[in-house]
C-alpha positions in Angstrom: 109.5 126.4 111.9 106.2 124.5 111.2 106.3 121.7 108.7 103.7 121.4 105.9 101.5 118.3 105.8 103.6 116.8 103.0 106.8 117.4 104.8 105.5 115.7 108.0 104.4 112.7 105.9 107.7 112.5 104.2 109.6 112.8 107.5 107.4 110.0 109.1 108.0 107.8 106.1 111.7 108.2 106.2 111.8 107.7 109.9 109.9 104.4 109.5 112.3 103.2 106.8 115.3 104.1 109.1 113.7 102.2 112.0 113.2 99.2 109.7 117.0 98.9 109.4 116.9 97.6 113.0 114.5 94.8 112.1 115.9 91.3 111.5 117.3 91.3 107.9 114.5 88.9 106.6 111.8 91.3 107.8 113.3 94.5 106.5 112.0 94.1 102.8 108.5 93.1 104.1 108.3 96.1 106.4 109.6 98.5 103.8 107.3 97.2 101.1 104.3 97.3 103.3 105.0 100.9 104.5 105.6 102.0 100.9 102.3 100.6 99.7 100.4 102.0 102.6 101.8 105.5 102.1 101.1 105.4 98.4 97.6 104.1 99.0 96.8 107.0 101.3 98.4 109.7 99.2 95.0 111.0 98.0 92.8 110.2 101.0 90.6 112.7 102.7 91.8 114.9 105.6 90.0 112.8 108.2 91.6 109.6 107.0 95.0 111.2 106.7 94.8 112.3 110.3 94.0 108.7 111.5 96.7 107.3 109.1 99.4 109.7 110.5 98.5 109.0 114.1 98.6 105.2 113.6 101.9 105.2 111.7 103.4 107.6 114.3 102.3 105.3 117.0 104.0 102.4 115.1 107.2 104.4 114.7 107.3 105.2 118.4 106.5 101.6 119.4 109.1 100.2 117.0 111.7 102.6 118.3 111.1 101.4 121.8 111.2 97.7 120.8 114.4 98.2 118.9 116.0 100.0 121.8 118.5 98.3 124.1 117.2 96.0 126.8 118.9 95.0 130.0 122.7 94.9 129.9 122.9 96.8 126.7 121.6 93.9 124.5 119.0 94.4 121.8 115.6 93.4 122.9 114.7 90.0 121.4 111.0 90.6 120.8 109.9 92.8 118.0 106.2 93.2 117.4 103.0 93.1 119.4 99.7 91.3 119.3 96.9 93.3 117.8 94.1 93.8 120.4 90.8 92.2 119.3 89.0 95.6 119.7 91.3 97.0 117.0 90.2 94.3 114.6 86.6 95.4 115.0 87.6 98.9 113.7 89.1 97.5 110.4 87.3 97.3 107.1 87.1 93.9 105.4 89.8 94.7 103.0 92.1 95.7 105.8 91.5 92.4 107.6 92.4 90.6 104.4 95.5 92.7 104.0 96.5 92.1 107.6 96.0 88.3 107.0 98.2 88.4 103.8 100.8 90.3 105.8 100.8 87.8 108.6 101.2 84.9 106.0 104.1 86.7 104.4 105.8 87.4 107.7 105.5 83.8 108.9 106.2 82.2 105.5 102.7 80.5 105.3 101.2 79.6 102.0 97.6 78.8 100.9 98.7 75.6 99.2 97.1 73.1 101.6 97.4 70.1 99.1 101.1 70.4 98.9 103.0 68.8 101.8 106.7 69.2 102.5 108.6 66.0 102.4 111.5 65.3 104.9 114.0 66.2 102.1 112.4 69.7 101.7 110.6 69.0 98.5 106.9 69.3 98.1 104.5 66.6 97.0 
């Protein structure tokens, strides 16, 4: 049985959400939200963009499944994620680079508020 395009997309999306269950609890909402937004954003893209989109998200799913697999002695692997090669950055549009930067800030808890410094008691000045 051959799946239609929409069925393949839905299967990939559900697979990614299932894989995100293996992420650290604090990263699950970020990963799910990002995937949901990206799949929505590309819902009406042209066939060429759709092909690239599906290939990249399939690669992500395969890579994440390997990273979440068990390491030596049956323990979960500790490292999840991978550095983005510089040559991949050259292929991104400006808005994608901005989006990637925003995602990095959200994942690391960084803010743009440079004037506000955290005090030893945890409050901000």
